[in-house]
N, C-alpha and C positions, 0 to 999 in steps of 0.2 A: 499395410503391406508396403515395404520399402522397395523402390526400384534399384537401390544400391546394394541391397542384401543379396548375396549369391544364392542361386537356386538352380533348378533344372534348366537345361538348354534344349530347346526343341527347334528342329529345322525343317519339318515337313508338314504338309497339310494334314497328313494322316495322324498327327499328334494331337488333334483337337480334343479327343476324349481324355488323354493324359493331362492336358493343360486344364481342362474343366475340372477334372478330379483333384488336381493340385490346388486350384483356386478354392474349390469347395472345402477341401480338408483344412486349408489354412484360414478359412473364414473370410476370404477375400472375394468370393463370387457374389456379385450384386444381382445379376440376372442372366439367364441363359436363353438366347434366341438364335434362330437360324434365319439368316437373311440370304435370299437368293439374288444373285446378280451374275451377269455374264462376264467371262474373261475371254480375251483373245486366245486362240489356240494355234499352235504350229501346224501348218498345212501338211508337213511331212510326217510328223510322229504323233500329232494330236495332243501334245503336252501343253499345259497352260503356260502362257507367256506373261510373266509378271515384270512390270517395269519399275525400276528403282531410280530415285533421284541420285545421281552420282556426279561428282566433279569431273569435268572433261575438258579437253583442249583440242584445238583444231589447227591444221596447217593451211595457210592461205596459198594453195597451189596455183592460183591464178597469176601470182607474181612470177612463177617459173614456167608458165605454160609454153612459151616459145622455146625456151631452153630444153624442156622435156621433150617436145616434139622433135627438135633437131637431134637430140641424143637418141631418140627412138629410131630415127632414120639410119643411124650408124650401126644398129644392132642387127645381127643375123638371126632372125626369129625362126624357131622350129615349133610347130609348123608355120609356114610363111604367113598364113592368114591371121596369126596372133598379133603381129606388129603392124 
């Protein structure tokens, strides 16, 4: 089985049966096991939270802290407790 050869694209956990069937039909299924492990879940909607390693960047806001606070004082906030 080549990882470079185009094939079906699956994007949901519910696709497990289709993926296993595809691997079995193509002769690439080595073994089928079910492994139980816990995922973190959203406290609001109970959907699983899956973390992906992604490239990211950050802004060092501490360099601008004093300037940000001074500019916040110039803003007329609505409601007033926001600023």
